[in-house]
C-alpha positions as CSV (number, residue, x, y, z in Angstrom):
1,M,-27.7,-3.4,2.2
2,S,-25.9,-6.3,1.0
3,F,-22.4,-6.8,-0.3
4,L,-22.9,-10.7,-0.8
5,A,-24.1,-12.7,-3.4
6,R,-27.7,-14.0,-2.7
7,S,-26.6,-17.5,-3.5
8,S,-29.1,-20.2,-3.5
9,P,-30.2,-21.5,-0.1
10,R,-30.6,-24.7,-1.1
11,L,-26.9,-24.8,-2.4
12,F,-25.5,-23.4,0.8
13,S,-27.7,-26.2,2.6
14,H,-26.3,-28.9,0.2
15,S,-22.5,-27.8,1.0
16,R,-23.2,-27.4,4.6
17,R,-24.6,-31.3,4.7
18,A,-21.7,-32.5,2.7
19,F,-19.1,-30.8,4.9
20,D,-20.6,-32.4,8.3
21,A,-21.4,-35.7,6.5
22,T,-17.7,-35.7,5.5
23,I,-16.5,-35.1,9.1
24,R,-19.1,-38.0,10.6
25,S,-17.9,-40.5,7.9
26,L,-14.3,-40.3,9.4
27,R,-15.4,-41.9,12.4
28,Q,-17.8,-44.4,10.9
29,P,-16.1,-45.8,7.7
30,H,-18.1,-48.8,7.4
31,A,-21.3,-47.1,7.2
32,P,-21.0,-44.1,4.9
33,P,-24.2,-42.3,4.4
34,E,-26.0,-43.0,1.0
35,H,-26.7,-39.3,0.8
36,D,-24.9,-36.3,1.7
37,E,-27.0,-35.9,4.9
38,F,-26.4,-35.9,8.5
39,D,-28.1,-35.7,11.8
40,P,-28.0,-32.1,13.1
41,S,-28.2,-33.0,16.5
42,E,-24.7,-34.8,16.2
43,S,-21.6,-33.0,17.1
44,A,-18.8,-33.6,14.4
45,S,-15.8,-32.8,16.8
46,R,-17.2,-35.1,19.7
47,H,-17.9,-38.1,17.6
48,L,-14.3,-37.9,15.7
49,L,-12.2,-37.7,18.8
50,R,-14.4,-40.2,20.8
51,S,-13.0,-43.4,19.0
52,Q,-10.5,-45.0,20.8
53,H,-8.7,-46.2,17.7
54,R,-7.6,-42.7,16.6
55,S,-4.1,-42.1,16.8
56,P,-2.7,-38.7,18.3
57,L,-1.4,-37.7,14.6
58,T,-5.3,-38.3,13.5
59,Q,-6.7,-36.4,16.1
60,D,-4.3,-33.6,15.8
61,F,-5.2,-33.8,12.0
62,I,-8.9,-33.6,12.5
63,L,-8.8,-31.1,15.1
64,S,-6.8,-28.8,12.7
65,I,-9.6,-29.1,10.3
66,L,-11.9,-28.3,12.9
67,R,-10.3,-25.3,14.1
68,A,-10.4,-23.8,10.5
69,N,-13.9,-23.3,10.9
70,P,-14.9,-23.0,7.3
71,S,-17.8,-21.1,6.2
72,L,-20.0,-22.5,3.6
73,R,-18.4,-20.5,1.1
74,D,-15.1,-21.6,1.9
75,T,-16.4,-25.5,1.8
76,K,-17.9,-25.0,-1.6
77,S,-14.6,-23.3,-2.7
78,Y,-12.4,-26.1,-1.4
79,L,-14.7,-28.5,-3.2
80,D,-14.5,-26.7,-6.4
81,N,-10.5,-27.0,-6.2
82,F,-10.2,-30.4,-4.8
83,G,-13.4,-32.1,-5.3
84,I,-14.2,-34.5,-8.2
85,Q,-13.4,-32.9,-11.8
86,Q,-13.4,-34.3,-15.2
87,P,-11.2,-37.2,-14.7
88,H,-9.5,-37.4,-18.1
89,R,-7.8,-34.0,-17.5
90,H,-6.7,-34.3,-13.9
91,K,-3.8,-36.5,-12.1
92,N,-4.7,-38.8,-9.2
93,I,-1.4,-38.1,-7.5
94,P,-0.6,-41.2,-5.0
95,L,-0.9,-40.1,-1.3
96,P,1.1,-41.8,1.5
97,P,-0.5,-44.5,3.4
98,S,-3.5,-43.1,5.1
99,F,-3.2,-42.9,8.9
100,L,-7.0,-41.8,9.3
101,D,-7.7,-45.5,9.8
102,F,-10.6,-45.8,7.2
103,P,-10.9,-47.7,3.8
104,P,-10.3,-45.9,0.4
105,P,-13.5,-44.6,-1.1
106,A,-15.8,-47.6,-2.1
107,H,-16.9,-48.5,-5.6
108,N,-20.6,-47.3,-6.2
109,H,-22.1,-50.1,-8.0
110,T,-23.6,-52.8,-5.8
111,S,-26.5,-53.2,-3.1
112,D,-26.0,-50.6,0.2
113,Q,-26.9,-54.0,2.4
114,Q,-24.5,-55.5,4.6
115,S,-24.6,-58.5,6.8
116,P,-25.2,-57.8,10.4
117,T,-22.6,-60.3,11.3
118,Q,-19.9,-58.9,9.2
119,K,-16.9,-57.5,11.0
120,S,-14.8,-55.8,8.3
121,P,-16.1,-52.9,6.0
122,D,-17.5,-54.1,2.7
123,P,-15.5,-52.7,0.0
124,D,-18.7,-52.1,-2.3
125,I,-21.0,-49.9,0.0
126,K,-22.0,-46.7,-1.7
127,T,-20.1,-43.7,-0.8
128,S,-21.0,-40.2,-1.6
129,R,-19.1,-38.5,-4.3
130,V,-18.5,-35.5,-2.3
131,I,-17.4,-36.9,0.9
132,S,-15.0,-39.1,-1.3
133,S,-13.4,-36.3,-3.0
134,I,-12.6,-34.7,0.3
135,L,-11.2,-38.1,1.9
136,N,-9.2,-38.6,-1.2
137,P,-8.7,-35.5,-3.4
138,V,-8.9,-36.7,-6.9
139,Y,-7.3,-33.2,-8.0
140,C,-4.2,-32.5,-6.1
141,R,-2.7,-28.9,-6.6
142,T,0.8,-27.7,-6.0
143,A,2.1,-25.1,-3.5
144,L,5.6,-23.5,-3.5
145,I,7.3,-23.6,0.1
146,K,10.0,-21.4,1.3
147,L,11.4,-23.2,4.2
148,Q,13.7,-20.6,5.8
149,G,16.0,-22.4,8.5
150,P,17.6,-23.7,10.0
151,F,15.3,-25.4,12.3
152,S,15.7,-27.9,15.3
153,D,14.6,-31.6,14.8
154,R,11.7,-30.9,16.9
155,Q,10.7,-27.8,14.7
156,L,11.1,-29.8,11.7
157,D,8.7,-32.7,12.8
158,S,6.2,-29.9,13.2
159,I,6.6,-28.5,9.9
160,S,6.8,-31.8,8.3
161,R,3.7,-32.9,10.0
162,G,1.9,-29.7,8.6
163,M,3.2,-30.6,5.0
164,V,1.5,-34.2,5.4
165,Y,-1.6,-32.7,6.5
166,L,-1.8,-30.5,3.4
167,E,-1.0,-33.2,1.2
168,K,-3.7,-35.4,2.8
169,L,-6.0,-32.3,1.7
170,G,-4.8,-32.1,-1.8
171,L,-2.2,-29.7,-1.6
172,V,1.4,-31.2,-2.8
173,S,4.3,-29.0,-1.8
174,V,7.4,-28.0,-3.7
175,M,10.1,-27.0,-1.2
176,V,13.0,-24.8,-1.4
177,I,15.4,-24.9,1.5
178,E,17.2,-21.8,2.8
179,H,19.9,-21.8,5.6
180,D,20.0,-18.2,7.2
181,K,22.8,-19.2,9.7
182,L,25.3,-20.5,6.7
183,P,27.4,-17.8,5.4
184,R,27.4,-17.5,1.5
185,G,30.7,-18.4,0.3
186,D,31.6,-21.0,3.2
187,D,33.8,-23.7,2.2
188,R,31.6,-26.4,3.6
189,E,28.5,-24.7,2.3
190,R,27.3,-27.3,-0.3
191,T,27.8,-30.1,2.3
192,A,26.0,-28.3,4.9
193,I,23.2,-27.6,2.5
194,T,23.0,-31.0,1.4
195,E,22.7,-32.2,5.0
196,E,20.0,-29.8,5.7
197,I,18.1,-31.3,2.5
198,N,18.5,-34.8,4.0
199,R,17.5,-33.9,7.3
200,V,14.2,-32.3,5.9
201,V,13.6,-35.3,3.7
202,A,14.1,-37.6,6.8
203,A,11.7,-35.7,8.8
204,L,8.8,-35.6,6.1
205,E,9.3,-39.5,5.8
206,A,9.1,-39.7,9.4
207,Q,5.7,-38.3,9.2
208,G,4.3,-40.6,6.7
209,A,5.4,-38.5,3.5
210,K,7.4,-39.6,0.6
211,A,10.1,-36.9,-0.4
212,R,13.0,-36.7,-2.9
213,P,16.1,-34.6,-2.8
214,I,16.9,-32.9,-5.8
215,L,20.2,-31.9,-5.2
216,G,21.2,-31.0,-8.8
217,A,20.9,-27.2,-10.0
218,F,18.4,-26.6,-12.7
219,V,17.3,-23.2,-12.3
220,R,19.6,-20.5,-14.4
221,L,20.8,-17.2,-13.2
222,G,20.2,-14.0,-15.2
223,P,17.1,-12.7,-16.7
224,K,15.2,-15.0,-19.0
225,P,16.0,-14.5,-22.5
226,G,13.4,-12.2,-24.0
227,D,12.8,-10.1,-21.1
228,S,14.1,-6.8,-22.5
229,D,11.7,-4.6,-20.4
230,S,12.9,-3.2,-17.0
231,S,9.9,-4.8,-15.5
232,I,7.5,-7.7,-15.8
233,N,4.2,-7.6,-14.5
234,G,5.0,-4.4,-12.5
235,T,7.8,-6.2,-10.9
236,S,11.7,-6.0,-11.3
237,L,13.5,-8.6,-13.5
238,L,14.1,-11.8,-11.9
239,E,17.5,-12.8,-11.0
240,A,17.0,-16.3,-12.0
241,H,14.6,-18.2,-14.6
242,V,13.6,-21.6,-15.4
243,F,12.3,-23.0,-18.8
244,P,9.6,-25.4,-18.7
245,D,11.4,-28.3,-19.6
246,D,14.0,-27.8,-16.8
247,L,11.2,-28.9,-14.6
248,A,11.3,-32.5,-15.2
249,P,12.9,-33.5,-11.7
250,I,10.0,-31.6,-10.1
251,R,7.3,-33.5,-12.3
252,S,9.0,-36.6,-12.0
253,A,8.8,-36.4,-8.1
254,L,5.0,-35.3,-8.2
255,R,4.1,-38.0,-10.4
256,A,5.6,-40.5,-8.1
257,G,3.5,-38.9,-5.3
258,E,7.0,-37.4,-3.5
259,I,7.5,-34.2,-2.3
260,P,10.7,-32.5,-4.1
261,V,13.2,-30.7,-1.6
262,I,15.1,-28.1,-3.4
263,P,18.5,-26.6,-2.5
264,P,19.1,-23.0,-3.1
265,F,21.6,-24.0,-6.4
266,A,21.4,-22.5,-9.6
267,L,23.6,-22.6,-12.8
268,D,25.6,-19.5,-13.9
269,S,26.5,-18.8,-17.4
270,F,29.5,-21.3,-17.3
271,C,26.9,-24.1,-16.2
272,R,28.5,-24.1,-12.7
273,S,26.3,-24.8,-9.9
274,T,26.6,-22.2,-7.2
275,R,24.5,-21.4,-4.3
276,V,22.2,-18.4,-4.7
277,N,19.5,-16.6,-2.3
278,A,16.5,-18.9,-2.1
279,D,14.1,-16.1,-3.1
280,H,15.7,-16.1,-6.6
281,I,15.0,-20.0,-6.9
282,V,11.1,-19.4,-5.4
283,A,10.3,-16.7,-7.7
284,A,11.9,-18.4,-10.8
285,L,10.0,-21.5,-10.2
286,A,6.6,-19.5,-9.6
287,R,7.0,-18.0,-12.9
288,G,8.3,-21.3,-14.6
289,M,5.7,-23.6,-13.1
290,V,3.0,-21.2,-14.1
291,E,4.3,-21.1,-17.5
292,A,4.6,-24.7,-17.9
293,A,1.3,-25.3,-16.7
294,E,-0.3,-22.8,-19.4
295,R,1.9,-24.8,-22.0
296,D,0.7,-28.0,-20.9
297,A,-2.8,-26.9,-21.1
298,K,-2.5,-25.4,-24.6
299,S,-0.8,-28.6,-25.7
300,Q,-3.7,-30.7,-24.1
301,S,-6.6,-28.4,-25.9
302,Q,-4.9,-29.0,-29.2
303,K,-4.8,-33.0,-28.9
304,P,-7.7,-34.9,-30.5
305,S,-9.9,-36.6,-27.6
306,D,-9.0,-40.1,-27.2
307,P,-11.2,-42.1,-24.8
308,H,-8.4,-44.8,-24.4
309,A,-5.5,-42.2,-23.6
310,D,-3.8,-42.4,-20.4
311,Y,-4.0,-39.1,-18.6
312,S,-2.6,-40.3,-15.3
313,E,0.4,-38.5,-15.6
314,D,-1.3,-34.8,-16.2
315,I,-0.2,-32.7,-13.4
316,N,-1.2,-29.0,-12.9
317,L,1.9,-27.3,-12.1
318,T,0.3,-23.8,-11.3
319,P,1.1,-22.9,-7.6
320,M,-1.9,-22.3,-5.6
321,R,-0.5,-21.0,-2.5
322,L,2.9,-19.5,-1.7
323,M,3.9,-20.5,2.0
324,I,6.9,-18.7,3.5
325,I,7.8,-20.7,6.8
326,N,10.3,-19.0,9.3
327,R,11.2,-18.2,12.6
328,E,9.9,-14.9,12.8
329,G,6.4,-14.8,11.5
330,G,4.4,-12.1,9.4
331,V,5.1,-8.6,8.6
332,P,5.2,-6.2,11.7
333,S,2.2,-3.6,11.7
334,Y,1.9,-0.3,13.4
335,A,-1.8,-1.1,13.6
336,R,-1.2,-3.9,15.6
337,S,1.7,-2.4,17.7
338,G,4.2,-4.5,16.0
339,Y,2.2,-7.6,16.0
340,P,2.0,-8.9,12.4
341,H,-0.5,-7.7,9.3
342,L,-3.3,-9.9,9.3
343,L,-3.9,-9.2,5.4
344,I,-1.7,-7.3,3.1
345,N,-3.3,-6.0,-0.4
346,L,-0.1,-6.3,-2.4
347,T,-1.2,-4.0,-5.0
348,S,-2.1,-0.9,-3.0
349,E,0.0,-1.6,0.1
350,F,3.3,-2.9,-0.8
351,N,5.3,0.2,-1.5
352,Y,3.9,2.0,1.6
353,I,4.6,-1.2,3.9
354,R,8.1,-1.3,2.3
355,D,8.9,2.5,2.5
356,T,7.6,3.0,6.5
357,F,8.8,-0.3,7.9
358,D,10.5,0.7,11.4
359,P,14.3,-0.3,11.3
360,A,13.5,-1.3,15.0
361,W,11.4,-4.1,13.8
362,L,14.6,-5.5,12.1
363,R,16.2,-7.4,15.1
364,D,13.3,-9.6,15.4
365,H,12.1,-9.7,11.8
366,P,15.4,-9.1,9.7
367,S,13.6,-10.9,6.4
368,A,10.1,-9.6,6.8
369,I,10.9,-6.9,3.9
370,S,12.5,-9.2,1.5
371,N,9.9,-12.0,2.2
372,L,7.2,-9.0,1.6
373,A,9.0,-8.5,-1.9
374,L,8.9,-12.1,-2.6
375,A,5.5,-12.5,-2.2
376,H,4.9,-9.5,-4.4
377,T,6.9,-11.0,-7.1
378,C,5.7,-14.6,-7.1
379,L,1.9,-13.5,-6.8
380,S,2.3,-11.2,-9.8
381,Y,2.8,-14.5,-12.0
382,M,0.5,-16.8,-10.0
383,P,-3.4,-16.7,-11.0
384,P,-5.3,-14.0,-8.9
385,T,-6.8,-16.6,-6.9
386,S,-3.8,-17.6,-5.4
387,S,-2.5,-16.4,-2.0
388,A,0.8,-16.3,0.0
389,I,1.2,-16.8,3.6
390,M,4.2,-15.8,6.1
391,V,3.9,-18.1,9.1
392,S,6.1,-19.0,12.0
393,H,7.3,-22.6,12.5
394,R,5.3,-22.4,15.8
395,S,1.8,-22.3,13.7
396,P,1.8,-25.2,11.3
397,S,-1.9,-25.7,11.7
398,S,-2.3,-22.4,10.1
399,L,-1.5,-23.8,6.9
400,I,-4.5,-25.9,7.1
401,A,-6.8,-23.2,7.9
402,N,-5.3,-21.1,5.0
403,L,-5.7,-23.9,2.5
404,I,-9.4,-24.4,3.4
405,T,-10.4,-21.0,4.0
406,N,-8.1,-18.7,2.2
407,K,-8.5,-16.2,4.8
408,P,-6.4,-14.5,7.7
409,A,-6.7,-15.9,11.0
410,V,-8.6,-13.1,12.2
411,S,-10.4,-10.7,9.9
412,S,-8.4,-7.6,9.4
413,S,-11.6,-5.6,9.0
414,L,-12.8,-6.1,12.6
415,P,-12.4,-2.9,14.6
416,H,-9.1,-2.2,16.2
417,A,-10.0,-2.5,19.6
418,L,-11.4,-5.8,19.3
419,L,-8.4,-7.1,17.6
420,Q,-6.2,-5.8,20.3
421,G,-8.0,-8.0,22.8
422,N,-8.3,-11.1,20.7
423,R,-6.3,-13.8,21.8
424,K,-5.7,-15.0,18.3
425,L,-3.5,-12.1,17.6
426,T,-0.2,-13.1,18.9
427,P,3.6,-12.4,17.6
428,D,3.0,-15.7,15.7
429,T,-0.1,-15.0,13.9
430,P,0.4,-15.6,10.2
431,T,0.4,-12.8,7.4
432,L,-1.8,-13.6,4.4
433,L,-1.0,-11.9,1.3
434,R,-3.0,-11.6,-2.0
435,R,-2.6,-9.7,-5.2
436,G,-5.5,-7.7,-4.1
437,Q,-7.0,-4.6,-6.0
438,P,-5.6,-1.0,-6.5
439,I,-7.9,1.4,-3.9
440,Q,-8.8,4.8,-5.2
441,V,-11.2,7.4,-3.2
442,I,-13.4,9.5,-5.6
443,R,-14.7,12.8,-4.4
444,D,-16.2,14.3,-7.4
445,L,-19.2,12.7,-9.1
446,A,-18.1,13.6,-12.5
447,N,-15.0,11.1,-12.0
448,V,-17.4,8.3,-11.1
449,D,-17.7,5.5,-14.0
450,R,-21.4,5.5,-13.6
451,A,-21.9,2.4,-16.2
452,K,-19.7,0.7,-14.1
453,L,-21.0,1.5,-10.7
454,N,-24.7,0.6,-12.0
455,H,-23.5,-3.0,-13.1
456,L,-21.6,-3.4,-9.7
457,L,-24.9,-2.5,-7.7
458,Q,-27.4,-4.3,-9.6
459,T,-25.2,-7.4,-9.8
460,S,-24.4,-7.3,-6.0
461,F,-28.1,-6.5,-4.7
462,Q,-30.0,-8.2,-7.8
463,R,-32.2,-5.3,-8.0
464,T,-32.7,-2.4,-10.8
465,L,-31.1,0.9,-9.8
466,D,-33.3,4.1,-10.2
467,T,-30.4,5.9,-11.9
468,D,-32.0,9.0,-12.4
469,A,-32.8,9.5,-8.8
470,F,-29.8,8.1,-7.3
471,Y,-27.5,10.3,-9.2
472,K,-29.6,13.3,-8.6
473,R,-29.3,12.8,-4.9
474,L,-25.6,12.3,-5.1
475,E,-24.9,15.6,-7.0
476,T,-25.9,17.4,-3.8
477,S,-24.8,14.9,-0.9
478,L,-21.8,12.8,-2.2
479,D,-18.7,12.9,0.0
480,F,-16.7,10.2,-1.7
481,V,-16.5,6.6,-3.1
482,V,-14.2,4.1,-2.3
483,V,-13.3,1.9,-5.4
484,P,-11.1,-1.1,-5.3
485,G,-9.9,-2.1,-8.6
486,D,-12.0,-1.6,-11.7
487,Y,-15.3,-1.5,-9.9
488,V,-15.4,-4.9,-8.4
489,G,-16.5,-3.0,-5.3
490,A,-17.6,0.3,-3.9
491,A,-18.4,2.3,-0.5
492,V,-20.6,5.2,-1.2
493,V,-20.5,7.7,1.5
494,T,-22.9,10.9,1.6
495,N,-23.4,14.0,3.9
496,E,-27.0,14.0,5.1
497,P,-28.2,17.1,6.7
498,V,-30.0,17.4,9.8
499,P,-33.2,19.5,9.7
500,S,-33.7,22.3,12.2
501,S,-30.3,21.9,13.5
502,S,-26.9,23.5,13.1
503,S,-25.1,20.5,13.8
504,S,-22.5,19.0,11.2
505,P,-24.2,16.6,8.4
506,I,-24.5,13.1,9.1
507,S,-21.7,10.8,7.2
508,Y,-24.0,8.2,5.9
509,L,-22.9,5.0,4.3
510,D,-25.4,5.0,1.5
511,K,-24.2,1.7,-0.6
512,F,-21.7,-1.0,0.3
513,A,-21.3,-3.7,-2.6
514,V,-18.9,-6.0,-3.8
515,L,-19.2,-8.2,-7.1
516,P,-20.1,-11.8,-6.3
517,S,-17.3,-13.2,-8.4
518,H,-14.9,-11.0,-5.6
519,Q,-16.5,-12.1,-2.7
520,G,-14.3,-14.6,-0.4
521,D,-11.2,-13.2,-1.9
522,G,-10.4,-10.4,0.6
523,T,-12.0,-7.6,-1.3
524,V,-14.6,-7.0,1.3
525,D,-11.8,-6.7,3.9
526,F,-9.7,-4.3,2.0
527,L,-12.9,-2.0,0.8
528,W,-13.9,-1.9,4.7
529,V,-10.3,-1.1,5.9
530,A,-10.1,1.9,3.2
531,L,-13.5,3.1,4.3
532,H,-12.6,3.1,8.2
533,D,-9.5,5.2,6.9
534,E,-11.2,7.7,5.3
535,S,-14.3,8.1,7.8
536,F,-14.5,7.1,11.5
537,G,-10.6,6.2,11.7
538,L,-9.3,9.1,10.1
539,G,-6.6,11.1,12.1
540,H,-4.8,7.9,13.3
541,P,-1.2,7.3,12.1
542,F,-2.2,3.8,10.6
543,S,-5.0,5.7,8.5
544,I,-2.2,6.9,6.4
545,N,-2.2,5.5,3.0
546,P,-1.4,6.2,-0.9
547,N,-5.1,5.7,-2.0
548,G,-5.7,9.2,-3.2
549,G,-7.9,10.0,-0.1
550,K,-7.1,12.3,3.0
551,E,-3.9,10.1,3.6
552,G,-4.9,9.9,7.4
553,K,-5.1,13.8,7.9
554,G,-8.3,15.2,9.6
555,E,-10.8,14.5,12.2
556,G,-12.8,11.3,12.0
557,R,-16.6,11.2,11.8
558,D,-19.3,9.1,13.2
559,L,-20.3,6.7,10.3
560,V,-24.0,5.9,10.2
561,W,-26.1,3.2,8.0
562,R,-29.1,1.4,7.6
563,S,-30.0,-2.4,6.9
564,R,-33.0,-4.4,6.4
565,S,-33.6,-6.1,9.7
566,N,-33.6,-9.7,7.7
567,N,-30.6,-9.0,5.8
568,P,-28.2,-12.0,6.4
569,V,-25.2,-9.7,6.4
570,N,-26.2,-8.1,9.5
571,K,-23.9,-10.4,11.5
572,W,-20.8,-9.1,9.9
573,Y,-22.2,-5.4,10.5
574,F,-22.8,-6.4,14.2
575,E,-19.3,-7.5,14.2
576,R,-17.7,-4.3,13.0
577,S,-20.1,-1.5,14.3
578,T,-20.0,0.4,17.4
579,G,-23.6,0.0,18.1
580,H,-26.7,-0.7,16.6
581,M,-30.6,0.2,17.2
582,R,-33.6,-1.5,15.6
583,M,-36.1,0.6,14.0
584,G,-39.1,-1.7,13.0
585,S,-38.0,-3.2,9.5
586,W,-34.6,-1.6,9.6
587,V,-31.4,-1.6,11.8
588,L,-29.4,1.5,12.2
589,F,-25.7,1.1,12.5
590,W,-23.2,3.1,13.4
591,C,-19.2,3.3,14.1
592,D,-17.9,6.1,16.5
593,A,-15.0,8.2,15.3
594,E,-12.2,6.3,17.2
595,K,-9.6,9.6,17.5
596,R,-12.8,11.2,19.5
597,L,-13.5,8.2,21.4
598,R,-9.6,8.0,22.8
599,L,-9.5,11.6,23.5
600,E,-12.7,11.3,25.4
601,E,-11.2,8.4,27.5
602,A,-8.2,10.2,28.2
603,R,-10.1,13.2,29.8
604,S,-12.2,10.7,31.7
605,D,-11.2,9.3,35.1
606,S,-13.3,6.4,34.5
607,P,-14.1,4.2,31.8
608,L,-16.9,5.9,29.4
609,S,-20.4,5.0,30.4
610,H,-23.0,3.5,27.5
611,I,-24.2,7.1,27.1
612,E,-22.0,10.1,27.6
613,D,-23.3,13.8,27.5
614,W,-22.0,14.3,24.3
615,E,-23.9,11.5,22.9
616,S,-27.3,12.7,24.1
617,G,-29.9,12.8,21.4
618,R,-27.9,11.7,18.5
619,L,-29.7,8.6,18.0
620,A,-33.0,10.4,17.5
621,R,-31.2,12.6,15.2
622,W,-29.6,9.6,13.0
623,A,-33.1,7.9,12.9
624,E,-35.1,10.9,11.7
625,V,-32.6,11.5,9.0
626,V,-32.2,7.8,7.8
627,T,-35.6,6.8,7.9
628,K,-36.1,9.5,5.4
629,I,-33.9,8.7,3.0
630,P,-35.5,7.6,0.1
631,S,-35.0,4.3,-1.7
632,A,-32.3,4.1,-4.9
633,W,-34.2,1.1,-6.4
634,K,-37.0,0.9,-8.6
């Protein structure tokens, strides 16, 4: 089985070489590789940190990148967003003076020879275009930051260092400041907010960034004129709005290579500046910046192409990330015993998480629900590829990992027992939020859209489906189908009878697929978690969900499936299955019913052995049934 696109090995190999060559070039700027190649025997981290010329700040930056541990897909996605683009359409925003101790990208127009006696780097050495695009991103993107303070000077320094790291990687911040400890309506609130803005600016500049305080209000209170409906994009009307022309202060700061730092002030109907909840400012900016970017793109496309035109001031204002930095971290989860959610599918989980939030959590997470609502509102306007992260000030390095991989610190689809023992899961673990997809569980084959399911399976597996035989088998064996979105993925589960036995049918995962265009955006994890809740995880309180399935009611069943032994996805299956058994060219995987395991553990005075009495013979039964299931492909 496969849910990953069979991308060209040559492309993956090239991306891997490019990433490792980039890391090596940081240590040896005087001799950048002529091609995107590297010696695989070299350790990037060992070479990067061995140099005596690296400052502690540089080493911390490099380590933060290495800890992100990006996959080949992550690396390619990062290069697509921040690498070399069409130069006449994108803005090369000036970055703060480099603290990486290497020269700017060299011009690729002269010989690659260098005198052995030359001590300083030759500015004309040829440099890989891919490497240069990572070290000095030519296409900077924007991020909306809600800084929910107040923070101590030391905490601000840590946060500011994270902002500088993001800027080095091409993500320029637009920061909105909140002061939770300052009562609204206080006589000196404007002075206190201004002082807090100046503290943040000073902290950013102390870390090498350039920042600009924008103290004048430009966001307007009230719904935007023309918003007559009760909701926009499925969310309630915003309490504030901003017109594209109102964003001039932000544009000016970004064009100057400065981080705009904005107070929570807005203009009322009498044009008076008043303090409001910072969430209103952030939500208004999310919508306004997207609309301004769309207007800019439309205006640019209508202009005739002028090879002599100056496009140096073009800035894509569309926010790529929403980052909520606070003192409390992410949203608590029942499944994590109060530790934060790892990944949230806002489309299908927002209402349920909000409605079932434990009031006891409010003591340590007083703004969790309001921040969840803010992310839900902002992501409804931002592009589907955007994401939000709720992170404690204690985890600034998580911001780099989120930018490069756009994934949670730990995969949310891993088994609960494995997550509970994972040292990465702490009260400060960030929560990643995505717009996501609605999830539905279909139990009647008549309600399955066959044309869309055919397209999904054939596109994902890149094989031709024998539709007549496949659906004829499902008519008698289908248990349920989990479908995210408009068939962007699917998990098909069947009931397979055991010959010559009175035992219950085997719950068999017949197909698990995700469209290539949705691989890497969280859909795979969303689909696996929904599959868990309907099968081997059934019966747990945290398996309750509003996706149209059993909503956590019932008894879980062992889930079994097979995969070709040479399937590259097997590593992913190994991590999520309870066990596996090799059967020639096949590998048999299974996930034990979690509720039954807990009951058996409670009955036993000692830990469960490798094979309990009630497990005896089941592998033979599974293997006998699974190997006889016919192929669905022509």
